[in-house]
Backbone bond lengths (Angstrom), bond angles and torsions (degrees), N, CA, C in turn:
res aa  C-N    CA-C-N  psi(-1)  N-CA   C-N-CA  omega(-1)  CA-C   N-CA-C  phi
1 X - - - 1.459 - - 1.533 109.81 -
2 X 1.313 115.67 133.25 1.460 119.30 -177.12 1.527 113.45 -121.39
3 X 1.334 117.13 -11.66 1.460 118.85 -178.57 1.524 111.68 -134.98
4 X 1.333 114.29 160.26 1.463 122.79 176.18 1.528 107.58 -109.00
5 X 1.320 116.37 127.56 1.459 122.30 -176.14 1.537 110.85 -98.52
6 X 1.337 118.26 168.68 1.459 119.99 173.10 1.532 112.47 -57.12
7 X 1.333 116.35 -32.75 1.466 119.61 178.43 1.530 110.77 -65.39
8 X 1.322 116.68 -37.14 1.465 120.17 175.42 1.534 110.96 -63.75
9 X 1.326 115.94 -41.23 1.467 119.86 179.82 1.524 110.51 -63.81
10 X 1.317 115.78 -43.98 1.473 119.58 177.74 1.528 110.26 -61.16
11 X 1.331 116.39 -44.19 1.464 120.54 178.77 1.526 110.99 -63.08
12 X 1.328 116.62 -37.49 1.477 121.43 176.85 1.519 110.77 -58.70
13 X 1.304 116.25 -47.99 1.462 120.25 -176.47 1.525 111.28 -69.37
14 X 1.326 116.85 -35.97 1.466 120.32 177.05 1.531 110.60 -67.24
15 X 1.330 116.64 -42.28 1.471 120.00 177.41 1.526 110.63 -64.95
16 X 1.317 116.47 -37.11 1.469 119.92 178.02 1.517 110.30 -61.43
17 X 1.330 116.15 -44.92 1.462 120.29 179.14 1.527 111.19 -60.66
18 X 1.330 115.98 -42.82 1.463 120.24 179.01 1.531 111.05 -64.27
19 X 1.320 116.14 -41.21 1.468 120.50 -180.00 1.525 111.09 -64.91
20 X 1.328 116.61 -46.00 1.465 119.11 -177.97 1.525 111.53 -67.40
21 X 1.314 116.75 -32.18 1.464 119.29 175.22 1.530 109.84 -66.24
22 X 1.339 116.14 -44.04 1.470 120.50 -178.86 1.528 112.19 -68.68
23 X 1.328 116.78 -31.41 1.464 120.93 -173.96 1.526 113.11 -106.02
24 X 1.315 117.67 10.91 1.470 118.74 -174.39 1.525 112.38 -63.19
25 X 1.327 117.60 -36.10 1.453 120.35 177.98 1.516 111.86 -65.73
26 X 1.334 115.66 -43.55 1.470 120.74 179.82 1.528 110.73 -64.58
27 X 1.329 116.72 -45.11 1.465 119.82 -179.71 1.526 111.47 -63.83
28 X 1.305 116.60 -38.88 1.467 119.23 178.54 1.521 111.39 -70.90
29 X 1.328 116.60 -32.91 1.473 119.74 174.90 1.532 110.67 -64.58
30 X 1.342 116.38 -39.77 1.464 119.81 176.25 1.526 110.45 -62.87
31 X 1.314 115.85 -36.04 1.460 122.22 -176.67 1.527 112.19 -76.35
32 X 1.324 116.37 -21.41 1.468 120.07 -172.74 1.526 114.33 -59.66
33 X 1.339 119.88 -47.91 1.468 118.39 -176.93 1.524 114.36 -75.68
34 X 1.332 117.54 -18.72 1.471 119.01 -174.27 1.529 113.47 -127.11
35 X 1.329 117.42 3.94 1.460 119.89 -178.33 1.517 111.53 -148.61
36 X 1.332 115.87 -144.82 1.458 121.49 -176.76 1.521 113.17 -99.39
37 X 1.323 117.52 5.85 1.471 123.09 178.24 1.525 112.53 61.21
38 X 1.348 116.50 29.50 1.467 118.89 -177.92 1.528 113.23 -130.26
39 X 1.330 118.02 9.45 1.463 119.60 -175.48 1.526 111.43 -61.66
40 X 1.317 116.60 -45.45 1.457 119.89 -179.85 1.513 112.54 -63.58
41 X 1.324 116.68 -44.27 1.467 120.98 178.89 1.517 110.71 -61.76
42 X 1.326 116.61 -43.09 1.460 120.87 -179.75 1.521 112.41 -64.36
43 X 1.327 116.13 -45.00 1.461 119.67 -179.36 1.529 111.50 -65.86
44 X 1.323 116.29 -42.14 1.464 119.77 179.66 1.530 110.51 -63.05
45 X 1.317 116.88 -44.22 1.470 120.41 179.88 1.527 111.26 -64.61
46 X 1.326 116.10 -45.47 1.457 120.20 -177.07 1.513 112.92 -63.44
47 X 1.311 117.52 -45.38 1.458 119.65 -178.52 1.525 111.98 -74.23
48 X 1.321 117.62 -30.34 1.471 119.38 173.68 1.527 110.23 -62.53
49 X 1.320 116.34 -43.53 1.465 120.80 177.76 1.528 111.08 -64.60
50 X 1.335 115.84 -39.40 1.461 119.97 179.94 1.531 110.90 -62.34
51 X 1.324 116.43 -42.90 1.460 120.03 179.59 1.528 110.50 -65.71
52 X 1.333 116.42 -36.18 1.471 119.46 175.19 1.527 110.79 -59.02
53 X 1.319 115.76 -44.65 1.465 120.82 179.30 1.525 111.00 -64.09
54 X 1.329 116.11 -40.53 1.462 120.16 -178.53 1.524 112.18 -66.63
55 X 1.334 116.10 -25.69 1.459 119.63 179.76 1.525 111.65 -62.89
56 X 1.329 116.21 -24.98 1.465 120.32 179.17 1.530 111.62 -103.15
57 X 1.327 115.69 6.48 1.463 120.79 179.50 1.518 108.70 -105.32
58 X 1.330 118.35 121.48 1.466 119.56 178.93 1.516 111.10 -66.63
59 X 1.330 115.96 160.53 1.459 119.94 177.18 1.526 108.83 -70.55
60 X 1.299 114.44 75.98 1.459 119.22 176.11 1.521 107.18 -81.68
61 X 1.312 116.90 -145.91 1.453 116.92 176.69 1.531 110.10 -76.58
62 X 1.301 114.88 162.02 1.462 121.88 -176.21 1.518 111.36 -60.73
63 X 1.312 116.35 -38.34 1.455 120.95 -179.54 1.521 111.90 -57.25
64 X 1.325 116.73 -40.92 1.460 120.56 -178.94 1.527 111.37 -65.45
65 X 1.324 116.65 -38.66 1.465 120.06 178.15 1.524 110.94 -63.54
66 X 1.321 116.24 -44.02 1.459 120.32 -178.98 1.525 111.53 -67.30
67 X 1.322 116.46 -36.20 1.465 119.47 179.78 1.524 110.81 -68.30
68 X 1.316 117.39 -35.81 1.462 120.84 176.25 1.523 110.57 -60.17
69 X 1.326 115.95 -43.33 1.462 120.58 178.20 1.519 110.18 -63.13
70 X 1.313 116.38 -44.03 1.460 121.18 -179.99 1.522 111.78 -56.11
71 X 1.311 116.14 -52.21 1.461 120.45 -177.04 1.526 111.31 -62.93
72 X 1.331 115.97 -38.03 1.470 120.06 -179.12 1.523 111.05 -68.07
73 X 1.327 117.53 -44.50 1.460 120.47 -179.29 1.526 111.17 -64.26
74 X 1.317 116.43 -40.08 1.464 119.32 -179.59 1.521 112.08 -63.44
75 X 1.333 116.23 -31.09 1.468 119.61 -175.64 1.519 113.73 -93.39
76 X 1.348 117.74 -13.52 1.468 118.93 -173.66 1.526 114.95 -120.76
77 X 1.329 118.52 -18.66 1.462 120.84 -176.00 1.525 109.89 -99.58
78 X 1.328 114.61 127.43 1.454 119.76 -178.83 1.512 112.40 -84.00
79 X 1.324 115.27 177.38 1.464 121.76 177.72 1.514 111.78 66.41
80 X 1.327 114.85 -154.63 1.463 119.86 -178.78 1.528 112.30 -79.24
81 X 1.321 117.11 -22.97 1.464 120.45 -172.49 1.527 112.64 -63.11
82 X 1.314 117.50 -40.21 1.461 120.59 -178.07 1.518 112.58 -60.21
83 X 1.330 118.09 -56.73 1.465 119.69 178.49 1.526 113.07 -60.78
84 X 1.331 117.79 -38.48 1.461 119.86 -176.79 1.523 112.04 -71.30
85 X 1.321 116.98 -49.80 1.461 119.11 178.23 1.530 110.78 -69.34
86 X 1.319 116.91 -33.98 1.463 120.33 175.79 1.518 110.78 -60.87
87 X 1.319 116.27 -43.79 1.462 121.44 177.80 1.523 110.54 -65.00
88 X 1.323 116.95 -40.48 1.466 121.40 177.76 1.527 110.53 -54.63
89 X 1.326 115.85 -52.19 1.464 119.09 -176.34 1.531 112.28 -72.44
90 X 1.320 117.75 -29.55 1.465 120.14 177.19 1.526 110.66 -66.76
91 X 1.330 116.23 -47.58 1.468 119.69 178.67 1.533 110.50 -66.34
92 X 1.311 116.16 -37.36 1.471 119.90 178.14 1.524 110.89 -62.23
93 X 1.329 116.20 -41.28 1.473 119.85 -179.80 1.520 111.02 -63.67
94 X 1.327 116.87 -38.67 1.466 120.62 179.48 1.524 111.24 -67.70
95 X 1.324 116.08 -33.69 1.465 120.64 -176.77 1.525 112.73 -69.05
96 X 1.342 116.81 -22.42 1.468 119.71 -177.75 1.526 111.20 -119.59
97 X 1.324 116.83 25.18 1.468 121.46 -179.45 1.526 110.47 -55.66
98 X 1.324 115.31 131.72 1.461 120.80 177.12 1.514 115.17 82.49
99 X 1.319 117.25 0.09 1.463 120.87 -177.73 1.529 110.58 -87.19
100 X 1.318 115.96 128.64 1.462 120.82 175.44 1.523 111.09 -88.94
101 X 1.332 116.34 -26.55 1.457 123.40 176.21 1.520 108.16 -142.64
102 X 1.331 115.67 158.77 1.462 120.02 -179.21 1.520 110.83 -119.29
103 X 1.323 115.06 132.33 1.464 120.37 169.83 1.526 108.57 -86.61
104 X 1.318 116.86 176.84 1.457 120.46 176.00 1.530 110.41 -61.47
105 X 1.325 116.89 -37.40 1.465 121.02 176.93 1.524 110.34 -61.41
106 X 1.339 116.50 -43.06 1.470 121.06 178.72 1.524 111.03 -64.10
107 X 1.340 116.34 -40.73 1.459 120.07 -179.39 1.528 110.81 -64.60
108 X 1.329 116.29 -40.41 1.461 119.66 177.08 1.528 110.53 -62.47
109 X 1.329 116.33 -38.88 1.461 120.38 177.96 1.528 110.94 -66.50
110 X 1.322 116.73 -38.97 1.473 122.36 178.81 1.526 110.35 -60.71
111 X 1.326 116.06 -51.89 1.465 119.98 -176.81 1.530 111.54 -68.59
112 X 1.323 116.17 -35.89 1.462 119.38 178.31 1.523 110.88 -64.30
113 X 1.317 116.13 -45.20 1.470 120.32 179.48 1.521 111.03 -62.73
114 X 1.342 116.37 -42.23 1.459 119.91 178.01 1.512 112.18 -62.51
115 X 1.330 115.88 -44.01 1.465 120.21 178.59 1.528 111.24 -63.59
116 X 1.319 116.84 -43.59 1.462 119.98 179.38 1.526 111.09 -60.15
117 X 1.326 116.20 -36.22 1.462 120.27 177.47 1.523 111.79 -64.27
118 X 1.324 116.26 -41.52 1.461 120.92 178.44 1.527 110.66 -64.64
119 X 1.329 116.03 -43.97 1.471 120.13 179.62 1.527 110.51 -61.41
120 X 1.318 115.74 -43.77 1.460 119.67 -179.05 1.521 111.37 -64.93
121 X 1.320 115.98 -39.63 1.465 119.79 -177.43 1.521 112.23 -77.69
122 X 1.342 116.44 -42.66 1.458 119.79 -174.58 1.510 115.00 -96.07
123 X 1.331 117.04 -11.38 1.471 122.16 179.69 1.518 112.95 58.71
124 X 1.316 116.86 28.22 1.469 120.19 -179.73 1.521 110.28 -87.37
125 X 1.324 115.13 148.02 1.454 122.48 176.80 1.529 108.86 -121.78
126 X 1.324 117.25 159.94 1.473 119.13 175.68 1.522 110.54 -55.36
127 X 1.332 115.72 135.60 1.456 120.69 -179.70 1.516 114.26 93.61
128 X 1.345 116.98 -2.84 1.469 120.61 178.90 1.524 113.14 -80.85
129 X 1.340 117.28 -3.64 1.475 122.91 -177.79 1.524 110.08 67.73
130 X 1.331 115.18 58.78 1.460 121.94 178.18 1.526 109.14 -136.79
131 X 1.321 115.69 -176.01 1.454 121.77 178.31 1.531 112.17 -60.22
132 X 1.333 117.53 -24.49 1.456 121.43 179.04 1.531 111.17 -62.63
133 X 1.326 117.27 -29.50 1.460 120.28 -178.86 1.528 112.31 -68.41
134 X 1.313 118.58 -18.52 1.466 122.11 172.00 1.524 110.96 -98.56
135 X 1.327 116.37 -35.96 1.462 120.48 -173.56 1.527 112.50 -73.77
136 X 1.318 117.79 -41.58 1.464 120.26 -178.45 1.533 112.42 -62.56
137 X 1.338 119.65 -47.84 1.476 118.47 177.09 1.527 112.27 -61.05
138 X 1.343 116.34 -35.51 1.462 120.16 179.65 1.527 110.90 -65.05
139 X 1.332 116.02 -45.02 1.464 120.75 178.89 1.530 110.32 -64.35
140 X 1.313 116.58 -42.94 1.465 119.82 179.39 1.526 111.56 -63.31
141 X 1.322 116.48 -37.85 1.466 120.28 177.88 1.524 110.45 -64.62
142 X 1.326 116.46 -40.45 1.459 120.41 179.56 1.526 110.96 -66.72
143 X 1.322 116.62 -40.91 1.466 120.02 177.12 1.527 111.00 -62.87
144 X 1.315 116.73 -39.12 1.464 120.27 177.63 1.524 110.62 -63.81
145 X 1.317 116.48 -37.91 1.467 120.72 177.92 1.524 110.98 -64.11
146 X 1.326 116.56 -37.76 1.466 120.65 176.81 1.526 109.90 -60.75
147 X 1.319 115.96 -46.83 1.467 120.90 -177.97 1.529 111.45 -65.16
148 X 1.327 115.87 -31.99 1.465 120.47 -177.02 1.530 112.45 -88.31
149 X 1.334 117.07 -6.51 1.454 120.18 -179.36 1.513 113.46 72.22
150 X 1.331 116.76 28.72 1.469 122.25 -179.03 1.523 110.40 -68.88
151 X 1.323 116.74 148.52 1.467 119.45 176.74 1.530 109.80 -71.08
152 X 1.322 115.49 161.36 1.461 122.25 -171.03 1.523 113.21 -59.46
153 X 1.316 117.54 -48.11 1.468 120.47 -176.74 1.522 110.87 -65.10
154 X 1.325 117.02 -44.68 1.462 120.29 178.58 1.519 110.85 -62.32
155 X 1.328 115.98 -38.77 1.467 120.53 178.31 1.525 110.93 -62.95
156 X 1.318 116.70 -41.11 1.459 120.31 179.29 1.526 111.49 -68.50
157 X 1.317 116.71 -36.05 1.473 119.99 175.93 1.525 109.96 -60.97
158 X 1.324 116.19 -44.45 1.462 120.20 179.12 1.511 112.42 -66.12
159 X 1.307 115.69 -36.47 1.459 121.63 178.13 1.524 111.15 -61.53
160 X 1.321 116.42 -46.13 1.463 121.18 -179.67 1.522 111.15 -68.08
161 X 1.330 117.21 -40.35 1.464 120.50 178.38 1.524 111.02 -61.27
162 X 1.333 116.10 -40.33 1.465 120.14 178.53 1.522 110.84 -66.36
163 X 1.337 116.66 -39.59 1.464 120.37 177.95 1.528 110.73 -64.23
164 X 1.320 116.07 -40.45 1.472 119.84 -179.45 1.522 110.92 -65.53
165 X 1.335 116.61 -41.28 1.465 120.20 178.07 1.526 110.44 -64.66
166 X 1.327 116.59 -40.75 1.458 120.17 177.52 1.515 112.31 -64.21
167 X 1.318 115.17 -40.10 1.463 121.31 177.23 1.531 110.83 -59.88
168 X 1.311 116.24 -47.92 1.467 120.52 -178.61 1.523 111.57 -65.90
169 X 1.326 116.04 -31.10 1.464 120.04 -179.82 1.528 112.31 -68.91
170 X 1.348 117.04 -19.02 1.468 118.78 179.61 1.526 112.00 -69.04
171 X 1.326 117.35 -18.72 1.468 119.95 -177.75 1.525 110.84 -58.68
172 X 1.318 116.74 -39.77 1.463 120.70 -175.27 1.525 113.09 -88.18
173 X 1.325 117.35 -2.06 1.465 120.41 -176.72 1.527 111.85 -87.85
174 X 1.313 115.39 151.72 1.464 121.24 169.60 1.524 108.71 -94.52
175 X 1.314 116.39 130.06 1.462 120.58 -176.70 1.525 111.55 -67.38
176 X 1.337 114.95 135.82 1.463 120.18 178.57 1.525 112.06 -122.33
177 X 1.336 116.11 3.91 1.459 120.19 178.91 1.525 109.47 -136.54
178 X 1.332 115.54 152.63 1.449 120.76 172.94 1.521 114.23 71.98
179 X 1.315 113.52 -168.27 1.468 120.43 -176.97 1.528 111.74 -60.00
180 X 1.329 115.92 -36.19 1.466 119.59 -177.47 1.521 112.13 -62.01
181 X 1.339 116.92 -27.22 1.461 119.63 -177.94 1.526 112.22 -65.48
182 X 1.333 117.19 -23.08 1.463 120.77 179.34 1.530 111.45 -65.87
183 X 1.341 116.34 -20.85 1.459 120.61 -177.19 1.530 112.53 -81.24
184 X 1.324 116.67 -14.53 1.462 119.45 -178.83 1.514 111.43 60.04
185 X 1.333 116.30 -131.16 1.455 120.61 -176.75 1.524 113.20 -66.01
186 X 1.317 117.12 -19.45 1.475 119.62 178.65 1.524 112.04 -68.74
187 X 1.334 117.45 -13.77 1.465 119.65 176.77 1.526 111.65 -77.55
188 X 1.330 116.86 -16.40 1.466 120.80 178.15 1.529 109.47 -68.37
189 X 1.325 115.98 139.26 1.458 120.38 179.32 1.513 113.56 99.18
190 X 1.334 117.05 -1.64 1.466 121.44 179.85 1.522 110.13 -117.24
191 X 1.319 116.62 133.94 1.463 121.59 177.99 1.521 109.77 -74.94
192 X 1.322 116.17 134.83 1.462 119.63 -177.15 1.527 110.93 -72.11
193 X 1.345 118.20 126.54 1.460 120.37 -178.93 1.531 113.10 -66.91
194 X 1.332 117.51 -33.87 1.457 119.82 178.98 1.517 112.08 -66.24
195 X 1.319 116.95 -41.64 1.462 120.89 175.60 1.526 110.52 -62.73
196 X 1.324 115.74 -35.10 1.466 120.45 179.31 1.516 111.09 -68.12
197 X 1.327 117.61 -41.80 1.465 119.52 179.49 1.531 111.15 -68.13
198 X 1.332 117.34 -31.45 1.470 120.24 174.25 1.527 110.06 -61.86
199 X 1.322 116.50 -45.30 1.464 120.03 179.30 1.523 110.67 -60.61
200 X 1.338 117.15 -42.80 1.465 120.20 178.18 1.530 111.08 -62.60
201 X 1.319 116.66 -40.10 1.462 121.18 -179.10 1.528 110.92 -63.08
202 X 1.312 116.35 -44.41 1.458 120.35 -179.29 1.530 111.60 -72.10
203 X 1.313 117.07 -34.44 1.470 120.07 176.23 1.527 110.19 -64.73
204 X 1.330 116.58 -37.61 1.465 120.71 177.15 1.524 110.77 -64.20
205 X 1.327 116.73 -37.90 1.474 120.87 176.93 1.519 110.75 -63.77
206 X 1.322 115.79 -47.46 1.480 119.45 177.74 1.519 111.46 -56.82
207 X 1.325 116.03 -47.49 1.457 120.58 -176.79 1.521 111.59 -66.20
208 X 1.334 117.00 -35.94 1.460 120.75 179.90 1.533 110.65 -67.14
209 X 1.320 116.12 -39.59 1.464 120.03 -179.09 1.539 110.49 -72.91
210 X 1.326 116.10 -36.69 1.466 119.73 177.62 1.527 111.08 -66.63
211 X 1.363 115.84 -34.03 1.446 121.00 178.20 1.519 113.85 77.73
């Protein structure tokens, strides 16, 4: 397989919704000591609503599917997650405008644009104990796969592995952004829920493309 189709994107978003529903308790438990204890509930609700919207959206171009998700997340997800993930999908949709299928190069551009949108909106940097600590290594791994000429599935496996390593690395970090930053050193020792949801999102993409 060399390309990602609109059907893969739809399957990605449906798998994401299923994952967030299954993991909403765990994500909210992660959020409890350093946040509002609602990250899992918010993500599950937002992606469930997004999938509802997609059910009435024909398989048009990929950009349109991603923009639908963006608008839905911004209007239904509370806290910081809605604007950040909404921005991710909005920038991602713009990056692949007019594309009927995505190559690995296109996918790297999609994720890079989404990440850049999050950075611009949230002002987070690597090491701040945020979703960027999982997303940046994942994007860098995908870019490396492009340069190395890696096949799509192998590239996605590497992308998810990098996200998982970044997620786990947040445990030892002190939060410097968001509500968790108010805890200072007490935020150390807790895995960041946003980094965890990024890993789940990318794992859902890998699984959707693998089929």
